[in-house]
Legacy VTK file of the C-alpha trace (Angstrom):
# vtk DataFile Version 3.0
C-alpha trace
ASCII
DATASET POLYDATA
POINTS 239 float
0.036 -0.033 0.355
2.872 2.420 1.033
4.521 2.029 -2.514
1.224 2.577 -4.464
0.649 5.753 -2.219
4.333 6.857 -3.202
3.545 6.430 -6.706
0.426 7.950 -6.518
2.570 11.215 -4.972
5.266 10.996 -7.759
2.382 10.963 -10.599
0.512 13.807 -8.965
4.174 15.899 -8.619
5.122 15.139 -12.094
1.619 16.375 -13.660
2.098 19.610 -11.460
5.713 20.305 -12.689
4.549 19.541 -16.326
1.351 21.927 -15.848
3.543 24.539 -14.485
5.940 24.253 -17.220
2.914 24.643 -20.035
1.985 27.593 -18.200
5.055 29.380 -18.011
5.600 28.528 -21.564
2.176 29.681 -22.597
2.866 33.295 -20.630
6.133 33.733 -22.388
4.578 32.852 -25.631
1.700 35.807 -25.129
4.716 38.017 -23.943
6.803 37.642 -27.225
3.458 38.295 -29.395
2.555 41.366 -27.203
6.064 42.804 -27.729
5.531 41.977 -31.488
7.033 38.501 -32.157
10.233 36.867 -31.409
11.218 37.052 -35.302
11.020 40.875 -35.328
12.509 40.833 -31.737
15.691 39.182 -32.815
15.710 41.162 -36.387
16.679 44.006 -34.601
20.531 44.534 -34.643
21.349 47.985 -32.816
18.931 50.465 -30.992
19.881 53.968 -30.525
17.776 55.985 -27.473
17.559 59.444 -26.952
15.981 60.951 -23.901
16.402 62.305 -20.677
17.032 61.395 -17.172
15.250 63.487 -14.388
16.802 63.227 -10.981
17.021 65.519 -7.719
14.835 68.266 -9.795
17.001 68.290 -12.620
17.088 67.014 -16.045
19.957 65.267 -17.834
20.187 64.728 -21.727
21.018 61.130 -22.396
21.503 58.532 -25.060
22.055 54.978 -25.256
23.422 52.795 -27.765
23.097 49.155 -27.936
24.349 46.371 -30.575
23.570 42.492 -30.793
27.304 41.644 -30.865
27.010 43.098 -27.304
28.056 46.443 -27.125
26.418 49.205 -24.783
27.096 52.717 -24.062
25.178 55.354 -21.865
26.283 59.088 -22.327
24.517 61.379 -20.016
25.384 65.044 -19.989
25.436 66.864 -16.725
26.120 70.500 -17.202
29.526 70.726 -19.128
30.594 67.092 -18.392
29.572 63.646 -20.150
29.188 60.522 -18.119
29.883 57.547 -20.065
29.074 53.938 -19.185
30.295 51.215 -21.815
30.410 47.796 -22.371
32.210 46.174 -25.530
30.894 42.567 -25.144
33.770 41.483 -22.910
34.867 44.514 -20.604
33.170 47.225 -19.091
34.627 50.704 -18.501
33.153 54.267 -17.302
34.182 57.751 -17.411
33.053 59.808 -14.294
34.654 63.246 -14.577
33.267 63.997 -10.978
35.595 61.514 -9.762
38.559 63.864 -10.766
39.701 62.192 -14.069
38.811 61.969 -17.211
40.521 58.676 -17.740
38.151 55.571 -18.182
37.685 53.190 -15.111
37.228 49.367 -15.315
33.770 48.387 -14.482
33.638 45.174 -12.347
31.571 42.743 -10.043
28.067 43.220 -9.828
27.893 46.520 -11.810
29.936 44.740 -14.692
27.195 41.980 -14.359
24.322 44.803 -14.562
25.904 46.658 -17.625
26.281 43.397 -19.432
22.742 42.341 -18.996
21.683 45.890 -20.136
23.828 45.271 -23.551
21.321 42.321 -23.719
18.898 43.360 -26.915
16.346 40.780 -26.150
15.912 40.851 -22.564
16.085 38.330 -19.877
13.004 36.110 -21.239
14.349 35.417 -24.718
16.446 32.590 -25.000
16.834 32.339 -21.045
17.926 28.666 -21.347
20.860 29.491 -23.659
21.843 32.413 -21.161
21.935 29.905 -18.498
19.206 31.095 -16.496
16.797 29.401 -14.350
13.355 30.483 -14.652
10.385 30.047 -12.503
6.819 31.152 -12.533
6.301 32.490 -9.189
2.474 33.035 -9.634
-0.386 35.699 -10.269
-0.152 38.548 -8.019
-1.555 42.086 -7.675
1.191 44.946 -8.301
-0.277 48.486 -7.920
-3.819 46.875 -7.911
-3.351 45.433 -11.084
-2.970 41.595 -11.661
0.505 40.714 -12.916
2.255 37.358 -13.495
5.625 37.083 -11.331
8.652 35.632 -12.633
12.098 34.704 -10.872
15.166 34.332 -12.771
18.154 32.759 -11.052
21.573 33.782 -12.839
24.593 31.485 -12.835
25.764 33.287 -9.661
22.892 32.096 -7.654
21.607 35.804 -7.421
17.839 36.797 -8.274
15.947 39.022 -10.640
12.343 39.624 -10.625
9.935 40.543 -13.434
6.541 41.075 -13.613
4.200 41.110 -16.446
1.163 42.777 -16.861
-1.713 39.800 -17.026
-4.033 41.538 -19.554
-1.120 42.838 -22.037
1.829 40.564 -21.223
4.123 43.126 -21.282
6.907 44.157 -18.624
5.909 46.700 -15.972
8.381 46.073 -13.531
11.581 44.459 -12.411
13.441 44.137 -8.980
16.943 43.590 -8.259
19.211 43.701 -5.343
22.492 45.693 -5.616
25.355 46.712 -2.801
25.544 50.581 -2.379
27.784 52.029 0.135
28.522 48.571 1.810
24.068 48.045 2.135
22.262 45.617 0.110
19.502 47.712 -1.246
16.323 46.490 -3.461
16.166 48.582 -6.768
12.697 48.689 -8.503
12.265 49.822 -12.065
8.594 50.346 -13.521
7.839 50.542 -17.090
5.238 52.564 -19.006
3.984 54.568 -21.767
4.660 51.647 -24.443
4.719 52.775 -28.019
5.021 50.904 -31.277
8.021 51.726 -32.979
8.330 49.787 -36.247
6.870 46.556 -35.206
7.886 46.467 -31.800
6.076 47.740 -28.375
8.801 49.764 -26.655
8.737 51.382 -23.208
9.203 54.920 -23.275
8.987 55.526 -19.574
11.304 54.331 -16.815
11.071 55.037 -13.032
13.833 53.550 -10.842
13.492 53.597 -7.384
16.192 53.145 -4.697
18.481 55.606 -2.819
18.856 57.922 -5.828
15.034 57.990 -7.741
15.150 58.503 -11.140
12.708 58.989 -14.270
13.653 58.518 -17.861
11.935 59.417 -20.183
13.029 58.503 -23.864
11.949 60.651 -26.822
13.227 58.524 -29.815
14.285 54.959 -30.242
15.543 53.990 -33.498
16.335 50.261 -34.765
19.255 49.274 -37.142
20.922 52.391 -37.461
24.750 51.620 -37.961
26.668 51.797 -35.023
30.604 51.697 -35.029
32.294 48.923 -32.630
34.773 51.815 -31.861
31.881 53.755 -30.073
32.155 50.888 -27.274
36.108 50.324 -27.127
37.712 51.584 -23.967
39.848 54.764 -24.820
43.788 54.888 -24.422
44.458 56.733 -21.453
46.016 60.027 -22.182
LINES 1 240
239 0 1 2 3 4 5 6 7 8 9 10 11 12 13 14 15 16 17 18 19 20 21 22 23 24 25 26 27 28 29 30 31 32 33 34 35 36 37 38 39 40 41 42 43 44 45 46 47 48 49 50 51 52 53 54 55 56 57 58 59 60 61 62 63 64 65 66 67 68 69 70 71 72 73 74 75 76 77 78 79 80 81 82 83 84 85 86 87 88 89 90 91 92 93 94 95 96 97 98 99 100 101 102 103 104 105 106 107 108 109 110 111 112 113 114 115 116 117 118 119 120 121 122 123 124 125 126 127 128 129 130 131 132 133 134 135 136 137 138 139 140 141 142 143 144 145 146 147 148 149 150 151 152 153 154 155 156 157 158 159 160 161 162 163 164 165 166 167 168 169 170 171 172 173 174 175 176 177 178 179 180 181 182 183 184 185 186 187 188 189 190 191 192 193 194 195 196 197 198 199 200 201 202 203 204 205 206 207 208 209 210 211 212 213 214 215 216 217 218 219 220 221 222 223 224 225 226 227 228 229 230 231 232 233 234 235 236 237 238
């Protein structure tokens, strides 16, 4: 009798696992379709985004460059200086004049992981297995009084990233991550909104980032597949 009960439990567990995987795949499929379809997502080779970052009551013009080869660069103008963060597909670097130097500084650790993920044109949920992520559908929840699907991503280093998709539109509405700032671990919440169609894809034109220094990012223009030279992502030689 015990053996039969054990087999029954195993069958139920297997059924639940298969049902959960099917549910996850169904939601992901609808998410891809909502964005414009996997074929169109993967057809994008470069993205150039212009807009402004608003923080501490001021606005700072910003341009972001992304390339499927792995390149990423963000240029933000603060007064007479330009703050640069970049990734060439292997290494990251930044120029922060307020730090007292115009020489590029290497980006390492968690910050490097973050900029590497920003360089991913497709996002966490596309080809997540190939990226060696573990993906789990946590379930349906309420976020700001709206029903959402909550996904948990576990990276290779075992850190977690959480994604929330709107139950009706299947578009991304929020991401949460944890970062260390000034020796303390803080949860960073990024909200996405103002979706507009760019060519065949739905793109978020507004992002709000919480944390120690809240920011609002308002994009004005998003352009696909314009030529971007690899030299833009290459670390400058120190003068």
